[in-house]
C-alpha positions in Angstrom: -54.6 85.4 22.7 -52.3 86.3 25.5 -49.0 84.6 26.1 -50.1 83.2 29.4 -53.1 81.4 27.9 -51.0 80.0 25.1 -48.5 78.5 27.5 -51.2 76.8 29.5 -52.7 75.1 26.5 -49.3 73.7 25.4 -48.7 72.3 28.8 -52.1 70.4 28.8 -51.2 69.0 25.3 -47.8 67.7 26.4 -49.4 66.0 29.5 -52.0 64.3 27.3 -49.4 62.9 24.8 -47.2 61.6 27.6 -50.2 59.8 29.2 -51.1 58.1 25.9 -47.6 56.8 25.4 -47.4 55.4 28.9 -50.7 53.6 28.4 -49.4 52.1 25.2 -46.2 50.9 26.8 -48.0 49.4 29.7 -50.4 47.6 27.3 -47.5 46.2 25.3 -45.7 45.0 28.4 -48.8 43.3 29.7 -49.4 41.4 26.4 -45.8 40.2 25.7 -44.9 39.1 29.2 -47.1 35.9 29.2 -45.8 35.0 25.7 -42.3 35.3 26.9 -42.9 33.0 29.9 -44.7 30.4 27.7 -41.8 30.4 25.3 -39.4 29.7 28.1 -41.5 26.8 29.3 -41.8 25.2 25.8 -38.1 25.7 24.9 -36.2 22.4 26.0 -33.1 22.8 28.1 -29.9 21.5 26.4 -28.9 18.1 27.7 -25.6 19.4 28.9 -27.3 22.0 31.1 -29.7 19.4 32.5 -26.8 17.1 33.4 -25.3 19.9 35.4 -28.5 20.3 37.6 -28.9 18.6 40.9 -32.2 17.1 39.7 -31.5 14.3 37.1 -33.5 14.3 33.9 -36.6 12.0 33.9 -38.1 10.7 30.7 -41.7 9.5 30.8 -42.9 7.7 27.6 -46.5 7.8 26.4 -48.3 4.4 26.3 -48.0 4.2 22.5 -44.2 4.3 22.7 -44.2 1.3 25.1 -46.3 -0.6 22.6 -43.9 0.0 19.6 -40.6 -0.1 21.4 -39.1 -3.0 23.3 -37.3 -2.2 26.6 -35.2 -4.7 28.6 -33.7 -4.0 31.9 -31.2 -5.8 34.2 -30.2 -5.1 37.8 -26.9 -3.5 38.7 -24.9 -6.3 40.2 -21.8 -6.7 42.3 -19.3 -9.2 41.2 -15.6 -9.8 40.4 -14.6 -8.2 37.1 -12.3 -10.2 34.8 -10.3 -8.5 32.1 -9.9 -9.9 28.6 -7.4 -9.0 26.0 -8.8 -9.0 22.5 -6.9 -10.2 19.5 -7.4 -11.4 15.9 -6.7 -15.0 15.2 -6.4 -17.6 12.5 -7.3 -21.3 12.7 -4.7 -23.9 11.8 -4.6 -27.7 12.1 -3.0 -29.1 15.2 0.5 -29.6 13.8 1.3 -32.2 16.5 -1.4 -34.3 14.8 -0.5 -33.5 11.2 1.0 -36.3 9.0 2.7 -35.9 5.6 2.4 -39.2 3.8 5.4 -40.1 1.5 6.6 -43.3 -0.1 9.9 -44.8 1.2 11.0 -45.6 -2.4 10.6 -43.9 -5.7 7.5 -45.0 -7.7 5.0 -44.1 -10.3 1.3 -43.7 -9.3 -0.9 -46.4 -10.9 -4.1 -45.7 -9.1 -5.1 -43.0 -6.6 -8.0 -43.9 -4.2 -8.0 -41.1 -1.6 -9.7 -37.8 -2.3 -9.4 -34.4 -0.7 -11.6 -34.3 2.4 -11.8 -38.1 2.8 -11.7 -39.5 6.4 -9.2 -42.3 6.5 -8.2 -45.0 9.0 -4.7 -46.4 9.9 -3.5 -48.8 7.2 -6.0 -47.6 4.6 -4.6 -47.7 1.0 -4.4 -44.2 -0.4 -2.7 -45.1 -3.8 -1.1 -47.9 -5.7 2.5 -47.3 -6.9 4.8 -49.0 -9.3 8.5 -49.1 -8.4 11.2 -50.7 -10.5 13.6 -50.5 -7.5 11.2 -52.3 -5.3 10.8 -55.0 -7.9 14.6 -55.5 -7.8 14.6 -55.7 -4.0 11.8 -58.3 -4.0 13.4 -60.4 -6.6 16.7 -60.3 -4.7 14.8 -61.4 -1.6 13.3 -64.3 -3.4 16.8 -65.4 -4.7 18.3 -65.0 -1.3 15.6 -67.1 0.3 16.0 -69.8 -2.3 19.7 -69.9 -1.9 19.4 -70.0 1.9 17.1 -73.1 1.7 19.6 -74.9 -0.5 22.7 -74.1 1.6 20.8 -74.9 4.8 19.9 -78.3 3.6 23.4 -79.0 2.4 24.9 -77.8 5.7 22.5 -80.0 7.7 23.4 -83.0 5.5 27.2 -82.4 5.8 26.9 -82.0 9.5 25.2 -85.4 9.9 27.9 -87.1 7.7 30.6 -85.4 9.6 29.2 -86.5 12.9 29.0 -90.1 11.5 32.7 -89.9 10.4 31.6 -90.3 6.8 32.3 -86.8 5.5 35.5 -84.8 6.0 35.8 -81.8 8.2 36.7 -79.7 5.2 33.4 -80.5 3.5 31.5 -79.8 6.7 33.1 -76.4 7.3 32.6 -75.5 3.6 28.9 -76.2 3.8 28.6 -74.3 7.1 30.4 -71.3 5.6 28.1 -71.3 2.6 25.0 -71.5 4.8 26.1 -68.7 7.0 26.9 -66.5 4.0 23.5 -67.2 2.4 21.8 -66.5 5.7 23.4 -63.1 5.9 22.4 -62.4 2.3 18.8 -63.4 3.1 18.7 -61.2 6.3 20.0 -58.2 4.3 17.4 -58.7 1.6 14.7 -59.0 4.3 15.8 -55.8 6.0 16.0 -54.0 2.7 12.3 -54.7 2.2 11.5 -53.5 5.8 13.3 -50.2 5.1 11.0 -49.4 2.2 8.0 -49.9 4.4 6.9 -53.6 3.9 5.5 -55.4 6.9 6.4 -59.0 7.8 3.1 -60.2 6.4 3.7 -58.4 3.1 7.2 -59.8 2.9 5.9 -63.3 3.4 3.4 -62.8 0.6 6.3 -62.2 -1.8 7.1 -65.9 -1.8 3.5 -67.1 -1.6 2.1 -68.6 -4.8 -1.3 -67.0 -5.6 -3.5 -67.1 -8.6 -4.0 -63.3 -8.6 -0.2 -62.7 -8.8 0.7 -59.1 -9.3 4.0 -57.7 -10.4 6.7 -57.5 -7.7 7.1 -53.7 -8.5 3.5 -52.8 -7.3 3.1 -51.6 -3.7 0.4 -49.7 -1.8 0.8 -46.3 -0.2 -1.0 -46.5 3.1 -2.3 -44.0 5.7 -0.1 -44.2 8.9 -2.8 -42.8 11.1 -6.5 -41.8 11.2 -7.6 -38.3 10.1 -8.8 -36.2 7.2 -7.1 -35.7 3.9 -6.4 -32.0 3.8 -3.9 -32.0 0.9 -3.5 -34.3 -2.2 -0.8 -33.7 -4.7 -0.8 -36.9 -6.7 -2.3 -38.0 -10.0 -2.1 -41.3 -11.9 1.1 -41.6 -13.9 3.0 -39.1 -11.7 6.5 -40.1 -10.4 7.1 -39.4 -6.7 10.1 -39.8 -4.5 10.5 -40.0 -0.7 11.1 -36.2 -0.7 7.5 -35.5 -2.0 4.4 -35.2 0.1 1.5 -36.5 -2.0 -0.9 -36.6 0.9 -1.4 -34.7 4.1 -3.5 -36.1 6.9 -4.8 -34.0 9.8 -6.6 -34.9 12.9 -9.1 -32.1 13.1 -10.7 -33.1 16.4 -8.6 -30.3 17.9 -7.4 -27.2 16.2 -4.9 -24.4 16.9 -5.8 -20.8 17.2 -2.8 -18.5 16.6 -3.0 -15.1 18.3 -0.8 -12.0 18.0 -0.4 -10.5 21.4 1.0 -7.0 21.6 4.1 -6.4 23.6 2.3 -4.3 26.1 -0.1 -7.1 26.9 2.4 -10.0 27.1 2.9 -9.7 30.9 -0.8 -10.3 31.5 -1.1 -13.5 29.4 -0.1 -16.8 30.9 -0.1 -20.4 29.8 -3.4 -22.1 30.7 -5.4 -18.9 30.4 -9.0 -19.4 29.2 -9.9 -18.1 25.8 -13.3 -17.3 24.2 -13.5 -17.3 20.4 -16.1 -16.4 17.7 -16.1 -16.9 14.0 -18.2 -15.4 11.2 -19.6 -18.8 10.2 -21.2 -19.2 13.7 -21.8 -15.6 15.0 -24.1 -16.7 17.8 -21.8 -19.4 19.2 -18.7 -19.1 21.4 -15.9 -21.6 21.4 -13.7 -22.1 24.4 -10.0 -23.2 24.7 -6.8 -22.6 26.6 -3.5 -21.0 25.9 -1.0 -23.9 25.5 2.0 -21.9 24.4 3.3 -18.4 24.6 6.1 -17.5 22.2 9.6 -16.5 23.5 10.5 -14.4 20.6 9.0 -11.0 19.8 8.3 -10.2 16.1 10.3 -7.0 15.5 8.0 -5.9 12.7 4.6 -6.2 14.4 5.9 -5.9 18.1 3.8 -9.0 18.9 4.3 -12.4 20.4 2.5 -15.5 19.1 0.2 -17.3 21.5 -1.2 -20.7 20.6 -4.6 -21.8 21.8 -5.9 -25.4 21.5 -9.6 -25.7 21.1 -11.6 -29.0 21.0 -13.3 -29.5 17.6 -15.1 -32.9 17.8 -17.7 -32.0 15.2 -15.0 -30.4 13.0 -17.0 -27.2 12.3 -13.9 -25.1 12.8 -12.0 -25.2 9.6 -8.3 -24.3 9.1 -8.0 -20.9 7.4 -11.0 -19.4 9.1 -10.6 -15.9 10.5 -11.5 -15.6 14.2 -11.8 -13.1 17.0 -10.5 -14.1 20.4 -10.7 -12.8 24.0 -8.0 -14.0 26.3 -8.8 -13.9 30.0 -6.2 -12.5 32.4 -6.2 -12.7 36.1 -9.0 -10.9 38.0 -8.4 -7.2 38.2 -9.3 -7.0 41.9 -10.0 -9.3 44.7 -12.9 -7.1 45.7 -16.3 -7.4 43.9 -17.4 -4.3 42.1 -20.6 -2.8 40.5 -21.0 -3.8 36.9 -23.6 -3.3 34.2 -23.8 -4.7 30.6 -22.0 -2.7 28.0 -25.3 -2.3 26.1 -26.6 -0.2 29.0 -24.0 2.5 28.7 -24.6 5.3 26.2 -22.5 8.4 25.4 -24.2 11.8 25.3 -22.1 14.9 24.7 -18.9 13.0 25.7 -20.4 11.8 28.9 -21.3 8.2 29.8 -24.8 7.7 31.0 -27.3 5.0 31.8 -31.1 5.0 32.0 -32.4 3.8 35.4 -36.0 2.4 35.4 -38.1 4.1 38.0 -41.3 2.3 36.8 -42.5 1.0 33.5 -42.3 3.9 31.0 -40.4 6.2 33.3 -36.6 6.4 33.1 -34.0 8.5 34.9 -30.9 9.6 33.1 -27.8 9.1 35.2 -24.3 10.2 34.4 -21.9 7.4 35.5 -18.2 7.1 35.9 -16.8 4.0 34.2 -14.0 1.8 35.4 -12.5 -1.3 33.9 -14.1 -3.3 31.2 -14.4 -6.9 30.1 -16.2 -8.4 27.1 -19.8 -7.9 28.1 -19.7 -5.8 31.2 -18.2 -2.6 32.5 -17.4 -1.4 36.0 -19.4 1.5 37.4 -17.4 3.6 39.9 -20.2 6.1 40.6 -23.7 7.0 39.4 -25.8 3.9 40.3 -26.5 1.6 43.2 -26.6 -2.1 43.5 -30.1 -3.5 42.6 -31.2 -0.6 40.5 -32.4 -1.7 37.1 -30.8 -0.1 34.0 -32.1 -0.3 30.4 -30.2 -2.4 27.9 -32.4 -3.0 24.9 -34.0 0.4 24.2 -31.3 2.5 25.7 -30.3 4.0 22.4 -34.0 4.9 21.8 -33.9 6.9 25.1 -30.7 8.5 24.0 -32.3 9.7 20.8 -35.1 11.3 22.9 -32.6 13.2 25.0 -30.8 14.4 21.9 -34.2 15.4 20.4 -34.0 12.8 17.6 -35.6 9.5 16.9 -33.5 6.6 15.5 -34.4 7.6 12.0 -33.0 11.1 12.5 -36.3 13.1 12.5 -37.1 15.6 15.2 -38.9 14.0 18.2 
């Protein structure tokens, strides 16, 4: 075979191989291109990238999701926003209506009638005491009274005789002096009984003759005012003195709430400010009161000032010692009304605050928002929504989980 013919055959072979490879590459490109496009359509865009687009993300839920998940919406409203300062608190009795009951004279408890938690009235007997000293004072009063009656009668007799020129002036003046001296002794004995707490009626009963006569040393310990016994430190046979406090009575129809206000917030708190308070015992109920006192001394250890709140407690459900959470209202942040939404409507996605605006039932639009000032239940919206638009409150976390590609249980959505 000549060289020319061999070269022609090799050229044809090379052209055929090249054509086959080109056809294979075209076929591969034609088959993979639709798969690549489909993959791009199915692959979700990350939430952060969707937030950056001009077109907001819209979530449309299937009918079965609306049947199993509850959604609540509220309109974006415009009103004045009030700031509240939050603080922990403790409940104490109203110390202006707190009474420590003590005897005015030393005595031993014979009987104790009042129990812890009892409601008492003014003058109610709490305990019966036996005092030797009181027995001496009552006995001295009896003797002084008896001596006074004798000297008074003698003085009146000597006075009549002197006026009739029958008795001498010396006898008259002697009788008068003895009477005045016995009167002073009687008054001193009477006042001594008053000093240990006996009333005029009780003093008169000392000289009364009664069949149920009791020892002069026995006396009652009475409640000076109405209230509830919150402390009892007395048992039968115990000796107590005026320095002791066997009973403490509190009027619990009002209580004090003591708050620790941080130094940075003191300037925004004023006397008369309204306060809302909650306790664990009644989590669904809010109690209301006012600041009646703001301390003048800063605690150097905690850098706080004590604020005292007085709250009505007519049914006495608030008990001293309870732990409470309080929100103190300051003056309005702005004279202008501003857009606000409930705090429950705001969710955080990738360090951005968002709300879900209802377009129609089952269709919600994710809106990034700019937050402003906050109060207890609402937050100011500076940008992102308009007045009257309805935002999701209950169910907003469920929508957030969809955006993040997760359900509430943490499974892929």
